[in-house]
DOBA-444228 format. One record per residue (C-alpha): residue in one letter; y, z, x. Coordinates in steps of 0.5 Angstrom, whole numbers, plus 500, padded with zeros to 3 digits. Each point is the difference from the previous one (the first is absolute). Last residue first. Layout:
% residues N
AYZX;...
***
This chain:
% residues 335
X305717348;X506497503;X504504505;X508499500;X503497506;X499493498;X492501500;X493497501;X494505501;X497500493;X502493499;X496498506;X494501496;X494504504;X494498503;X495505503;X495500506;X496506500;X498506504;X504500506;X506498496;X502493501;X505497496;X502494496;X506497497;X501496494;X505495498;X496494500;X504496505;X502506503;X494502503;X502506504;X494504504;X500507502;X497505504;X498508500;X501502493;X497506500;X502502493;X505495497;X506504497;X506495500;X507501503;X505495498;X507498503;X501504506;X506497505;X497498506;X504494502;X496494497;X499504494;X494505499;X494501497;X495505500;X493500499;X496507500;X497506504;X497496505;X506497502;X500492497;X507497501;X503495497;X507497503;X504496495;X502493504;X501496493;X494496502;X496507500;X499504507;X494503502;X497507503;X494503501;X501507504;X506504498;X496507501;X501505494;X506505499;X507501502;X500492501;X506498505;X504494499;X504494503;X500502507;X504495504;X498495505;X505495502;X496495504;X493497500;X496494504;X495495499;X504495503;X499495494;X499505495;X507504501;X500506497;X505505497;X497507500;X498505494;X497507502;X496504495;X498507500;X495505501;X504505505;X497506504;X501507498;X495500495;X494499505;X494498496;X493501502;X494496497;X498495505;X505494500;X505505503;X505499495;X507503501;X501494506;X501495494;X505495501;X500494495;X503493502;X504496496;X502493503;X506495498;X501493501;X493498497;X503496494;X497504495;X501507504;X494502504;X495506500;X497505504;X497507500;X498503507;X504501506;X499507503;X505502505;X506495498;X505497504;X499493497;X501496506;X494495498;X495499505;X499492501;X493496500;X501493502;X496495496;X506496497;X502507497;X496506500;X504506498;X499507502;X500507497;X499506505;X496507501;X499501507;X496495504;X494502504;X499500508;X498507500;X496503494;X504503495;X499507498;X504505504;X507497502;X500495495;X497504495;X505505501;X506495499;X496497494;X500507497;X493504500;X498504494;X495505502;X499503493;X496493498;X495502505;X496493500;X503498506;X500506504;X492501499;X499493502;X503501507;X506496501;X501495505;X500494496;X496494498;X501497493;X496503494;X502507502;X505501494;X506501505;X498494504;X499496494;X507503497;X504497506;X505495496;X500493501;X504496495;X500493499;X505494500;X497492500;X505495501;X497493499;X502498493;X505506498;X499507499;X492500501;X499507499;X495505503;X499508499;X496505504;X498498507;X496505503;X502501508;X501493503;X497499507;X504499506;X501494504;X507499498;X499501493;X493499497;X495498495;X504494497;X498494496;X492501500;X497495495;X494501495;X498494497;X492502501;X502507497;X501497493;X493498500;X497493501;X499495494;X501494504;X507503501;X502507503;X503503494;X505496495;X505506501;X500499507;X500506504;X506502505;X500506505;X505505502;X496504505;X497507502;X495500505;X493501499;X495505503;X504506498;X503498494;X504494497;X506501496;X500492498;X506499496;X498493496;X504494499;X496496494;X500493500;X502493496;X506502497;X504496505;X505507502;X493504501;X499505495;X500507502;X496506502;X500507501;X494504503;X494497503;X495505503;X497494504;X498496494;X493502499;X497497493;X506494500;X500498492;X497505497;X500499492;X503503494;X499497493;X505501495;X498493497;X507497500;X503504505;X495499506;X502507504;X499498507;X497504506;X502501507;X495505503;X502506505;X495504504;X500506504;X499500508;X502506503;X500505495;X506505500;X502499495;X496499493;X495495499;X499493496;X507498501;X504499494;X499492498;X505494501;X502496495;X500493497;X503499493;X496493498;X502495494;X498495505;X507496500;X504506499;X498504506;X502507499;X500504506;X499508501;X499502506;X498507500;X496505497;X496498495;X493504499;X499496493;X501502493;X503494496;X507500497;X504497494;X506501497;X502506504;X504506497;X506502504;X503507499;X507501500;
***
């Protein structure tokens, strides 16, 4: 079925998004202002003020920000900063109230993690505070593939969409010595732990309402530059998760996507899994049973605002708002 937005605003909205009800703002990260293999493209964090339809820049230079999430206390945004050639990648925290005394949000910026066992992160993509004090994030190597993070490949190799490198080939030929393979991590009690997911390119991230189950998408088919290797999977795995220990177990692949990339993901209060795939929005049962497939062109990421029964998407050209009636089902599609 084709979903019809109730409202939208034109904006180069790529990632995020996070709705903050107290402010009436939908925060998002913009699409990069330069295509690969630019070494230092710029991304801003902006917000859409729903009561006025105004779009404002919040953080002008957000260090290639990608996925974002609210902190568990509701006072801050957690941001995946992918970094560039000069600035390291990091998971950071920005106070929603800004820096205080009228200072800009950048004044409140706090680095939570920028390395694992002394090695720098690649280009964090999604982040989630699963329960208070337990932050999980994915760290694929798209920044190194796209050329805005340090790598060993000449620009002509990076920008050639026909010259696809698998994660294994990139590890052998493109990744600088001393850097990390793509991984997912948990930050618990100030300690960073690598999650034993067995995935080659962890990407999208969601958690069950009680925080005891993690969903992580694996997207090695998409090289992040324009190449696509159809022999590779685009799938979602589910794991039992212990937030206190920061460990996963019992990983199982629950679904394969024949088309699109499982990028932005979220679970509703009943545990259904929503996926933005670039070609639409898909809804699955907690065990991966397909429930609803809606055409939403170029949907990259999403935010569920269940209190108001609506869903937001970012599409690189707009932020769109949908009624969740279009995406709820008990086995049959509802238009």
